[in-house]
C-alpha positions as CSV (number, residue, x, y, z in Angstrom):
1,M,-50.4,-89.1,-28.6
2,A,-48.8,-90.5,-32.1
3,I,-51.6,-92.4,-34.0
4,S,-51.0,-94.7,-36.4
5,F,-52.2,-95.1,-40.3
6,E,-54.0,-98.4,-39.5
7,A,-55.7,-96.5,-37.3
8,V,-56.8,-93.7,-39.3
9,R,-57.4,-96.2,-42.0
10,A,-59.9,-98.1,-39.5
11,E,-61.5,-95.4,-38.9
12,A,-61.8,-93.9,-42.3
13,L,-63.8,-97.4,-43.0
14,F,-65.4,-97.8,-39.9
15,T,-67.3,-94.7,-41.2
16,S,-67.5,-95.2,-44.5
17,C,-71.2,-97.3,-45.8
18,L,-68.7,-100.1,-46.7
19,Q,-70.4,-103.4,-44.7
20,P,-68.7,-106.2,-43.9
21,S,-72.1,-108.4,-45.5
22,W,-70.8,-107.6,-48.9
23,C,-67.3,-108.5,-48.8
24,P,-65.6,-106.0,-49.7
25,G,-62.7,-106.3,-51.9
26,P,-59.4,-104.9,-51.6
27,E,-59.5,-101.9,-53.9
28,E,-63.3,-101.4,-52.7
29,V,-61.8,-100.6,-48.9
30,R,-59.0,-98.1,-50.4
31,G,-61.9,-96.5,-51.8
32,A,-64.1,-95.8,-49.0
33,V,-61.4,-95.1,-47.0
34,A,-59.9,-92.8,-49.3
35,E,-63.4,-90.9,-50.3
36,A,-64.1,-91.0,-46.1
37,L,-60.8,-89.3,-45.9
38,R,-61.2,-86.5,-48.4
39,R,-65.4,-86.3,-46.6
40,Y,-64.7,-85.6,-43.3
41,G,-60.8,-85.8,-43.1
42,V,-58.9,-87.0,-40.3
43,R,-60.4,-85.7,-37.1
44,G,-64.9,-85.8,-38.3
45,C,-63.4,-89.8,-38.9
46,A,-62.5,-90.0,-35.4
47,E,-65.7,-88.0,-34.1
48,T,-68.1,-90.2,-36.4
49,V,-66.1,-93.4,-34.5
50,A,-66.4,-91.9,-30.9
51,A,-70.1,-90.8,-31.6
52,G,-70.9,-95.0,-32.9
53,Y,-69.8,-95.9,-29.3
54,G,-71.5,-93.7,-27.6
55,E,-74.5,-94.6,-29.8
56,D,-74.8,-98.9,-29.7
57,G,-71.7,-99.4,-27.8
58,D,-71.7,-103.1,-29.2
59,T,-72.7,-102.4,-32.4
60,A,-69.6,-100.0,-33.1
61,V,-67.4,-103.0,-31.6
62,R,-68.1,-105.3,-33.8
63,R,-68.1,-102.6,-36.8
64,M,-64.5,-101.5,-35.1
65,R,-63.0,-104.8,-35.3
66,W,-64.1,-105.3,-39.2
67,A,-62.8,-101.9,-40.1
68,L,-59.7,-103.2,-38.4
69,A,-59.0,-107.4,-40.2
70,A,-60.1,-105.3,-43.4
71,V,-57.8,-102.8,-43.0
72,R,-55.0,-105.1,-42.0
73,E,-55.5,-107.6,-44.7
74,V,-55.8,-105.3,-47.7
75,Y,-53.1,-102.9,-46.4
76,G,-50.8,-105.7,-45.5
77,I,-50.2,-104.8,-41.8
78,R,-48.5,-107.4,-39.8
79,R,-49.2,-107.7,-36.0
80,P,-46.3,-107.6,-34.0
81,T,-47.0,-110.9,-31.8
82,Q,-46.2,-110.7,-28.1
83,P,-44.2,-113.4,-25.7
84,V,-46.0,-114.7,-23.6
85,P,-45.3,-114.3,-19.7
86,A,-43.5,-116.6,-17.8
87,R,-45.6,-117.3,-14.9
88,A,-43.9,-117.3,-11.3
89,A,-44.0,-120.3,-9.6
């Protein structure tokens, strides 16, 4: 299974101590991602995310949404637009 840089970075940010309420800037986000990857590695970050969902799924969902949005903004990731399927008449 292929994993994207976006997903790896979001998992790393999820595992970091940064909080959305702190409104971290781009350097803080990049630093937190780099530190989490150095400290835990890709697999360790993924395991921490999985544990977070197991412990408190609602909180984990909110944190991952924030992490994904922050990573997309900081790293300039644009989501491709999906065409809306035509409705059958």
